[in-house]
N, C-alpha and C positions, 0 to 999 in steps of 0.2 A: 382685278385681284387674281392671283394664281395660287394653286396648291402644289408645292414642291416638296417631296419627301416628308409630307405631313406638316409643312410650314406654309402658312398663309402669307403671301407677299403681295403688296400693293405697289404698283409702279406709278409714280406721279406723272411720268412722261407718257404713259399708256402705250409703250412701244411693243408690248407682248400681249396677245389675246389669250383667252381661256384655253388651256391645253385640252387635248382630247381625252375621252373617258378611259381609253386603254392605258394612257400614261399613268393615271391615278391607280389603276388596278396593278400596274407593274411595280408599284412601290413595295409590294409584298413578295416580288419575285427575287429569290436569293441570287439567281444568275445576274440579273440587272444590278443588284446591290454590289455583287463582286466586281462587275465591270466598272461601275461608278467609282468604287473605292480605288481601283488601280489607276483609272484615268485621272481622277481628281488629285490623287497623290502625286502623279507625274507632273500634272499641270502646276500644282503648288510648288514643287521642287524646281521647275523651270524658272520660276521667279525667285524663290528663296536662295538659289545658288548664286544669284547676283549679290546677295548679302553674306555669302560664305557659309550658308547653313542648309539644312534639308530636314525632312520629316520621314520617319519610317512607318509609323502607325497613325493614320489620320484621325482616329477617334481618341487616341491617347495624347499625341504630341501637341494638340491644340487646347488641352484641358486647362492649362494654367494661363492661357490667353497671350503669352509672350510672343510665340511664333505667329499667332494669328494677327497680332498688331503689326509685327514686322512684315508679314505678307502684304497687308493693306498699305503699308508705307511704300513698299517696293513697287506695287502695281499702280499706285495712285500718284507717287512722287510727292506726296504730302507727309507732313510730320504729325503723328498722333500724340495725344497727351502722354506724359511720362508714365510708364507702366509701374505697377506695384511688384517689387521683387520678393515679397514675403511668400512663405509656403503654406500659409493657412488658407482654408477654403474661401474665406471672404475676400482674400487678396486675389485669388483666381477669378472669382465671380466679378470683382471690380474690373479686372483686365478685359474679360469677355464682354462686359457691358460697354466698356469704352469702344471696343471693336464694333459691337452692334450699333452703338450710337453713331459711329463714323459711317457705317453702311447706310443708316437711316438718313444721314445728312446728304447722301448722294441721291435721294429721291426714292429709296426703297424702304418700305415700312414692313418690318417683320411682325406679323400680328400675333402668331401663336407659338413663338419660340421664346425661351427664357435662358438666361446665362447659366442657370443651374443645370439645365439638361446638357449643355456643352461641357461644363465642368464635370458632370457625372459620366461623360464618355458615351452619351447616347449616339449611336452610329447614324441612325436615320436623320436625327436632327442635325448632326455635324455635316453629313452629305448634303442635306438641304441647304444649309448655310453656305457651304462652298459653292454649290450650284448657283445660289443667289449672287455670290461675288463674281462668278464666271459670267453670268448674264449681264451684270452691271458693268464690269470692266473689260470684258473680252468680246461680248456679243452685242450689247445694246447699241454701240456706236456704229455697227454695220448698217449702212444705208444704201439701198439700191432702189431708185425710182420711187421714193417716198413710201416704201413698204415697211412692214414691221421688220425687226431685226431677223427673226427666224425666216420669214418669207424672203427677205432680201438675201440672206446667206444661201437659201435654197436656190433662188433665181441665179445668183452668181455661179453656183456650182453647175446649174443647168446650162448656162451660157458658155461656161468655160469647157464643158465636156460635150457640148452638142455635136461637134464634128467627129467624135470618136466612136468607133464601132463597138457594139456590145455594151455601151454605157447609156443608161436612161435613168437619170437621177430624179426620183419623185418624192423621196423622203430621206430621213437621216437614220434609217435602220437597214431595211432589206436592200436598198439601192447600193450600199457600200459593202455588202457582205462578201462579194467575190474579189474585192481589192482593185478592180479595174478603174473605178471612179477616182480612187486616191492616185493611181498611176497617171490617169489622164490629167488631173489637176497639175501634177508635177511636170509632165511632158508639155502641157500647154504653156507653161511659163519658163521651164528649163529643159528644152528638148535634148540638151547635151547630156542630161543625167540618166535618162531612161530610153531604151529602144522599145517603144510601144508596140511596134509591129511583131515583136517576138513573144508578146504576152498572149495567154490563152484564158478564156473564161472557164475552162475546165480545170484549171490549176489555181484555185483561190489561195491556197497556202503560200505558194511562191509569189503570187501577186502582192499579197499583203506584206510579206516579209520584205520584198523589193521596195515597196513604197515606204515602209517604216524605216528601213535601213538607210535609204537615200535621204529621207527627210531628216533623220537624226544626224547623218554624217555631213550633208551639204547645206541643209537649211536651218540647222540648229533647233530642230523640233524634236523633243524627246519622245521615245516610244511610250505612248499613253494607252495603247490598246494591245490586247493579246489576240493574235490570229486564231488560236484554238477557241477562245471564247466567242469570237465573231462567227466562226464556222459552225460550232456545235450548238450555239444558242438559236432556237427557232426565230426569235425576233430580237436582235441585239438592242442594247440600251441606247435610246435616242440621245440622251443627254451626254453620254460619253462620246458618241460620234460627233455631236455638235461641238463639244469642247475641242476635240482634236481637229476638226475641219476649220474651226475659227482660227486656229494657229496657222493653217495654210493661208487663210484669207489675209491675216495680218502680215504673214511672211511675204506674200506676193504683192498685195495692194499697198501695204505699208512701205515696202521697198520702193514702189513707184511714186508714192505721194510724199514721203517724209525724208528720203535720203538727201543729204547735203550734196552740193555740187562736187563731184570728184575731180581728180586730176585730168586735165584735158587730153593728154596722150592716152591715159588709160581708157577714157571714154571712147576716143576714136578707135582704139584697138578693139574694144568690146563691140562697138557699133559695126565695125568692119567685119567682125567675126560672125555676128548674128543678124546682120541686116536682112539678108534674104529670108531668114527664118521668121522674123517678126513682122516685116512690112506687109506681107500678104495676110497674115493673121489679123493685123490691126484693121486693114481695109474691110475684111470680111466681117469683123465684129461691128464696125461702124455701120455697115450696110444692114446687118441683121438687126441692130438696135432701131434703125429708122423704120424698117418694115414692121417690127414688133409694135412700135408705138402707134403706127397708123392702124394696124389690124386691131389693136386693143381698143381704140376709140370706136371703130366700126362694130366690133363685137359687143361693146357696151350698149350702143344704140340699138342693135338688133335685139339684145336682151330686153331692153325697155319696151320695144314694140311688141315682142311676144308676150311680155307680162301684161301690157295694156289689153291686148286681144283676149288673153285668158281671163283677166279680172272682169272685163266687160261682158263676156259670154256668161260667166258664172253669175254675175249680178242680175242680168236680164232673165236668165233661166229661173233664178230664185223668185223674182217678181211675178213671173208667169205662173209658178206653182202656188204662190200665196194668194192671188186674186180670187180664185173660186172659194176658198175658205172664208175670206172677208165678205163675200157677197151672199153667203148662205144665211137663211133666216129660219131654219128648222130647229124646233125645240120639243121637249117631252112634256111641256105644260107643268113642269115642276120647278120650284125655286132652286132646288139643288142642281137641276140640269142647266138652268140659265146661269147660275153662279159658277158652275164648272166652265161654261163657255167664257164667262167674264174672266175667270182666273187664267184660262188658256190665252186669252187676248193679252192680259197683263204680263204673262210669261213671255209672250211673243214680243211685247214692247220692251221688256226688261232684259231678255237674254238673246233673242234671235235677231231683232232689228239693229241694236247698237253695233254689232260687228259689220252689218251691211252698210250702216252709215259711215263707219271708218273705211270700209272697202270703197265706197263711192268717193270719199274724200281722197283716198290714196290714188284712186283711178285718175281723178282730175289732176292731182299733184304730179303723178308720173307723166301724164300727157303733157303738161306744161313744161316739165323738166326735159322731156324728150325733145320737144320743139325747140327749146333754148339751146340744147347741145347740138342739134342739127344745124341750127343757124350759126352758132359759133364755129363749127367745123366745116362750114361751107357746103353743107349737105342740104338737099331739098326737104321741104316740110313733109311731115308724116300725115297720111290720109287713112283713117281706119276703114275697115271693110263695111259694106252696106248694112245699115241697121244698128251699128255699134258706135256711131258718132256720139260726141258729147251731148248734142241736142237730143238724140234718140234716147239716150240714158236719162236725161232730165225729164223728158215727157213721160216715160214709163214710171219714173219716181213720183211725179205729181199725181198720176192716176192711182198709184198705191196709197198715197196719203189721203186722197178723197174717199177711197174705199174704207180705209181705217176709220175715218171720222163717222161715216154712215153706220158702220158695224158697231161702233162704240155707243152711238145714240140709241140704236135699237136694243142693245143689251141692257142699257140703263132703264129704258122705259118698261121693258118686259120684267125686269127685276122689281121695280116699284109695284107693278100690278100683282105679281105673285106673292110679294112680301105681305100684302094686306091679308090674303087668304091664309098664308103660312103662319101668320101671327096667332091666329085662333087655334090652329093645329098645334103649334108650339106650346100654347097655354095649356091645352089638354094634356100634351105630353109631359109638361113640367109638373102639373099637379098629379098626374098618374105616376110619374117617376118618384115624386116625393112620397106619395102614399105607399107605393110598392117598396121603396127603401125602408119606410117605417114598418111595414108588415113583414119584411124579409126576416125569416127565422122565428117569427112570432108563433106560428103553428107548432113548429118543433119545440119551442120553449114551453108552450102550454101543454103539449103532450108528454113532455119530459117527466121522468120519474126521479129526477135529481134529488128531490126532497127526501127520498127514502135512504139516501146515503149521508144525510146531514145529521149533525148533532143539534141539540135543542136550540142553542144560540143561533146556529146557522139557519135552522128552520124558521125561527122568529124573524130573522132578516129576510128570508124568502117571502114570508107572509107580508111584511112591509112592502117589499118590492112588488108583490102581486097586487096589493091595494093601490099602489101608485100606477100600475099598468091599467087597472080597471078605470081609474080616473082619466088616464090618457086615451083609453079606448072610447070613452064617452065623448071626449073632446074632438075626436077624429070623425064623428058622425057627419058634421057639416061638410068636411072635405069630400067625403064620398058622394054626398048629394050634389056638390058643385061639379064633380067630375061627370056625373050622369047628365047634368044640365048642359055642359059644354058639348058632350057627345051628341045630344039631341039637336043642338044648334048646327053642328057640322053636317049632320044628316039633312037638315032643312036646306042648307046652302049647297048641298050636293058636292061635298069635298071629294076630290079624286080618290082618296084612300079611306073612304067611309067603312069599308069592310074591316079593315084593321082596327079602326077606332071602336067600332061596335063590339068586336070580339074582346078587345082589351077591357072595355067598360063592363061587360058581362062577367069576366074573370074577377074583376075587383069586387063586384057586388056579391058573387057567390062566396068569395073568400071572407068577406065581411060577416056573412051569416055564420060561417064555421068558427070564426074567432069568438063570436058571442057565446056559442055553446061550449066551446073548450074552456073559456074563462070561468064559467060557472062550475064546470066539472073539477077544475084544478082547485078552486076555492074550497070545495067540500073535502077533497083529499088532503089538503094542507091542514084543515081543522082537525081531522081525525089523527093525522100523524103527530100533531102538536100534543094532543091529549095523551097519547101513549108515551111520548118522549118525556113529558113532564112527570109522569108516574115513575119512569125509570130514573129520571134525574133526582127525584126525592130519595129513592132507594140508594143511589150512588152517594148522595150527600150524607145520608145517615151512616153509610158504611165508612166514609172518610172520617166523619167525626169520631166514630168509635174505634176505627182501626188505628188511627195515628197514636193515641195514648197507649192503646194496648200493645202496638208494635214497639213503642219506646220502652214499655215495661218488659216486653220479651227480650229486646236487645240488651237492656240493662241487666236483666236477670241472667241471661246467657253469659254476659261478661263476668258477672259476679260468680257464677257457678264454675267458670273456667279460670278465674283470676288466680294468679300465683300469689300466695301469701307467705310472709316470713314472720315467724313468731320465735320468741326467745324464752318465754316463760310459760308455766302451766296456766297462769291467769289469762294470758292472751289466747291460747288455744281453747280454753274453756269458754271464753267470751265468744269466739267464732262459732263454736258448736251450739251455744244458746241462741245466737242470731239465726243460724240455719234452721233450727227447730221452729222458731217463730215464723220464718219464711214458708216452711212447708204447711203451716196452718192456714195460709192464704190461698193455696192452690185450688181449693174447691170453688171459691168465688171466681177465680180466673177461668176455670173450665166453663162456668155458666156464660161469662162474657164472650169467650171464644165461640161457643155454639150459636149465640145470638148474632155475632158478626158473620159467621159462615152462612146462616139462614138468609140474611139479607142478600148475599150474592146468589144463592140458589133461587130466590124469588125473581131476581133480575134475569137470570138465565132462562127461567120459564117463560117470562114475557117476551124476551128476544126470540126464543125458539118459536113461540106461537105466532108472532107477527113478522118473522123473518126480517129483523132489523139489522142491517150490516153495521158493524162497529158498535152495536149497542152494549156490548160487554166492557168496552173501554170506559173507565171511570175518569172523568175530566178533573176530579177534585183531588185525586191522589194517584200515586204510582204503585201503591200497595195492592196486592191481590190476595184472594182467599188462599191460594197455594202458598204464598209467603207466610201467611198467618199459620197455616197448618204445619208447614215445615218447621217454623220456629217453635211452635207449641210442642211439637214432637221432640225437638231438640231439648227443650227445657225438661220434659218429663223423663228423658233418658239421662240428663245431666244430674238430676237430683240424687239418685242412688250413688252415682259416681262421686258426687261431692261428699256424701255420707262416708264412703270408704276412705276418701282422702283425709278427711278430718280425723277419722279414727286412727289412721296411720300416724298422723302428726301428733296425736295425743300420746301414743306409745313412745314416739321419739322424744317428746319433751319429758316424759317420765324418766327415761334413761338418762337424759341430759342432767336432770335434777340430781340423780344419783352421782354422776361424775362431778358435779359442782361440789357436792358435800365431801366426796373423797379428797378432792384437791384442796378444799378449804381446811379440812382437818389437818392435813400434812403441812400445808403452807403456814398455818397459824402456829406451828411448832418451829419450823425451820427458820422463818423470818425473824422472830425475836432472838433465836440463838445466834444468828449471824450478827444482829445488831449488838448483842451483849459482847461478843468476841471483838467486834470492831471498836467498841468503847474501851475495852480493856487494852487492846493494842495501842490505841491512840493515847491512852493514859501513860503507858510505858514509853511511848515515843516522845512524850513531853520531857522525859529525862529527869524527873524529880523523885524517882523512887529507887533508892539504893545506888550502888556503884554501877559503872558501865558493864562490868562483868555480870552483875546480877540481872541487869536489864537484858543483856544478850541471852542469858540462860532462860529467862522467863519467856522471851520472844520465841525461842526455839521450841519451848514446851507448847506454846500456843500453835506453832506451825504444825507440830505433830498431831495436836488435837484436831486441827482443821482438816488435815488429810484423812484422819480417821473418821470424820463426819461425812465424807463425800458420798457414801452409799445412800444417805438420806436424800441428797440432791438428785442422784440418779433415779431413785424411786419416784421422786416428784416429777422428773422429766417424762417418765413413762406415762404417768397419769395425765400430764399436760398434753402429750401427743394424742391421747384418746379424746381429750377435750377439743383439740384443734380439728381432729377428724370429724367430730360431731358438730363442727361449726358453732361452738359456744364462745361468745365474745364478751360475756360479762358474768360476774359471780358475786351475788350479794352476800355470800357467806364469808368472804374474806376481802381484805384490802390489798392483799399481796397478789402480784401477777408473776408468771414465770420469768418474765423479762426483768422485773425489779429484783427478783431473787438471784437470777444469774449475775446481774450487775453487782449486787451486794456481795455475792460469793467471790467474784473476780476482784472487787475492791478490797475485800478482806485479805485475799492472798497477796495482792499487790502491796497493801499496807504493811503486812508482816515482813515481806521481803525487803521493802524499802527501809523499814525501821531497823531490821537486822544489819543491812548495809551501812546505814548511817551510824549505828552504834559501833560497828567494827571500824569504820573510818575515824570515829571520835577516839577510839582506843589507840589507833595508830598515830593519830595526831598528838594525843596526850603523851604517848611514850616517846615519840620522836622529838617533841618540843619540850618535854619536861614539865608539863603543866600539871598542877595538882588537881585533885578531885574537887576541892573547894572552888578553884577558878572555873572549872567546867560547869559546876552547878550555878555559879554566878552568871556565866555567859548564857546558860540555858534559861535561867530565871528571867534575865533581861529580854531575851529573844521571845520567850513565851508571853511575857507581859505585853509586848507590843503586837503579838500575833493574836489579835482579838477574835478572829474567826477560826482559830485553830487549824489553819491550812498548811502550816509548816513552812511558810514563806512570808516575807515582808515586802511591802511596797517601798519605793524610794523614800517617801516621807516618813513611813514607820521606821525604816532603817536609820534615817537621819536622827530621829528622836531617840532611838535606841543608843546610837553612838554618844549623843549628848548625855544620856542618863549614865553612861559608863565613864564620863569624865572627859570626853573629847571636846575640844573647843573649836567649833565651826562658826566662823563669822557670818554675819548676815549681809556683808558687802559683796562686791563682785569677786574679790579674791577668795572669800569663803565659799562662794558658789563654785568657783573653779576647782578649789581643793576637793570639795565634796564630789564633783563630777569625776575627778581622777580616782577617788576612792571607789566610786560606783562602777567605774570601768574595770576595776580589779575584781570586785565581787560579782559583777554581772557582765562578763566579757561578751556574751552573745546578745546583750541588749534585749533581754526578755521582759524587762520591766519588773522583775521580782528578784529578791535576795533570799536564797535558801540557807538553812542553818549550817550546812557543810561549808559553804563559801564564807558565811559570817564567822564560823569558828576558825577557819584557816586564816582569815584576816586578823582576827583578834589574837591568835597565837603568834603570828608574825610580829604584831605590834608589841606584844608583851614579852617576847623572848629575844635572846641574842642570836641573830641569824647572819649568815654571810651576805655581803653586798657586792655589787659590781666593783666598787672602789677597792674593797679589800682584795678581790681577786686580781685587779690591775696592779696593786702594790706588790702582790706575791710574784706576778710575772716580771715586774720591774727588777725585783731582787735577783731572779734567775737570769735576767738579761744584763746584769751589771749596770743598771741605771740607763741603759740605752732605750730609746723610744720604740725599738723593734727587737725581735728575738729571732735567732737563726734556728733552722731545723736541727743542727747538731747539738745545740744547747738544750733543746727540748728532749732529744733522745738521751742526753747525758743525765738530765735531772729527773725525768719522769719515767714511770714504767713504760714498756714498749707500746702496749695497746693504747694507753692514754696519750703518749707522745704522738703516735700516728693519727689518733683522733684529732688532736690539735692541728697537726700539719695539714690534714685534709680539709679542715674547716676554716683555718685562719686566712683572711684575705692578704694579698701582697701589700707590703708597706709602701706607701706613696708619698711619705713626708720627706723632709730634707735629710741629707747625709745618709741616705739609705745605701745598702750594698746589695749585691746580687743574692736572691733567695731570702731577703729579709721579709718577715711576717709581721702583720699588724695585730699585736695581742690586745691592744686597747679596744678596738672594734669588736674583736672576738668576745672579750669579757662583757661588754655592755649588751651584746646580743644574747649572752647566756641568760640575762635577766629581762629580756624582752624590751630593751630600750632602743633597739635599732631594727632595721628591716632585714637583718641577716637571717 
């Protein structure tokens, strides 16, 4: 696997090894990235131009996958799956995936690259992908003496440039920086293109430009590198140079291996021209290859010999250093010391010896491999130096294994002996540890004054906990005695660390005595504290029982004393004053309860101060305090006189309101009935049954004058009403009249008078214009009033129909009768209000009972003027009618559209019917 531009690549053929660490670090070098971008773009275009296309921006032009697939088809000679031509992102991803799948099919597996990164234009990922393609299709097939592609290409460069001065190719970066290596490769294969003798190592810019220009012009190798980049970059990008050099390899080697047989004359001419140049070079290259092959075999054999000598010396020296340690039998007579030696031995067997076993095996393998290679290459067998033969190493190894066995047997026997004595010491330690763990913190706990910070319930819990500790303390008496007995036995057996055992046993016994004394002292202190807290608790509980209801009474009382009240009568305010007097009578008992509650708190404060009890003033049964009670009681005592004053003010206000009610009622009870009497009189006149129309009109105007003369009474009442409203008086039991009802009555009276005057005047006009007698008017009024049951001055359609029937109209009950009635109703109620007023009723009845003009009569009159023609001319109208009426007709008559008409003819028939509302004119 290789890491290329952040891409993990696995090559199934294993033709490339892991690249060096500096190559991975170079991935972040902008200069290298710039060089790669130029080189890879030129390399891609050298192939894409065969398909008639090219790329300008390597990270952009491959994003849709189309040119990427085309590039793979050109360099592989194979056909890829049909690309997706869509412009959506998923089309682009699909094309790139097809290209990556094709690369994978060639034995290259891209582990950490995704099509999405190429589609997104990720430059590093795109460069890495192109480098993978270059490796696979331009470099992988380079094979020189079974080396990897990179090593083979480097060896090819070394061999081709070996005869040239100032050229020493050791890598693909610094070795090509001055340009001489490029020129040497060209001159080696085409000496006719470059005069190498004229080149100088001190002029790298000229050298690079010469090589790049010649390669582009004569070898069809495009400029993939920038001379400025190579010269100014401390370490040029290796991949860029490898890509460019691989083009030289394919240009020269490919031409030698793959070119078809040319024309015979051309070949002879070429051979004749360059025979002397190439024959000597070919012989030198063949001789050099043979020498290199022999020397390489000899170098490898020498390397194996040196490695054997080194490994043998190292292994024997290790055995020599290890033997004294294995033969030692010194110990400190403790199990820990022996166990440490045993652990060291196990570490030796687990960590130190296995590499030496592998070293011994490798030594034997290398020795056998060396002897085989020497035999196959006709070389004499290898004889190690004295003391380092295979048998010498085997004998030393057997001695090591015998020492290991004896050392291990001694360690195990010593361990078993010391374990028996250590077991008893461990038993003492275990019991002492357990006891000390149990006693840890116990003295501090027993000496603690924590109970002085406790509340009663917490103190009772501490007493329960202390009782449990006393029981546990008694149970641990046996453990202390066992510890003392084991210590005595270790002293008898002369244990090596008896001093420590005795000191620890004495500490445990001394501590045990102290725990007993502290336990009794804490018991006495807890009992005394409980007695004091119980007394405080009783006082707290009594305070809570009394404070809660008294606090509720105070809160309710304060709310009542500041409560906003709304009264409208004298009775209501007098009731509030009486209730307040009753409340003041209870204040004496309340003062006694207040003093009792406060004294409970003072007693608690005295006890807490005497015994210095932290938190003793906090009452667990209530959040109320004596300060709360005192503040609220003080508020109540201040609010009582304030309430007295508020009630007195309200009493004076209600007395004033009562006076206003009476004033308004006295005036309203006079004005209201007067308005009603006037209304009844006007209504009676409006019924039309009292005298002639002129008499009715005269009386209505008299009433109108009387009403306007009465207006000052209304204005006086308005002033009283304004005072009532300003005093917020909303009811008055002394009258049923309100200012609103009086205003409405006054306005209705004026409206009724005006309406009736108008109706009477219209009736007089109708009577005079239609020639109706007074008796007929009375008859019409009588019939109308008869069916106006509610005296509203109007009839519903059903009441109107009944009225017509009573006057002799015959209205059938069939469909035709309904249609006739609807036509009549449309005349008397044109706005479709649902009611028929007396004016409309009277107009209808007068038309029905008198001789009136009709549309037909008007049409007959126009026909006479027109000399029986169906139309009339403007001149005829001007001749027969007054000028203003003639122009009126000419302006409004529509043009005549019937048969036999002449220019300017007017339709008098449509005009006549329109006058009576029978058309849409």
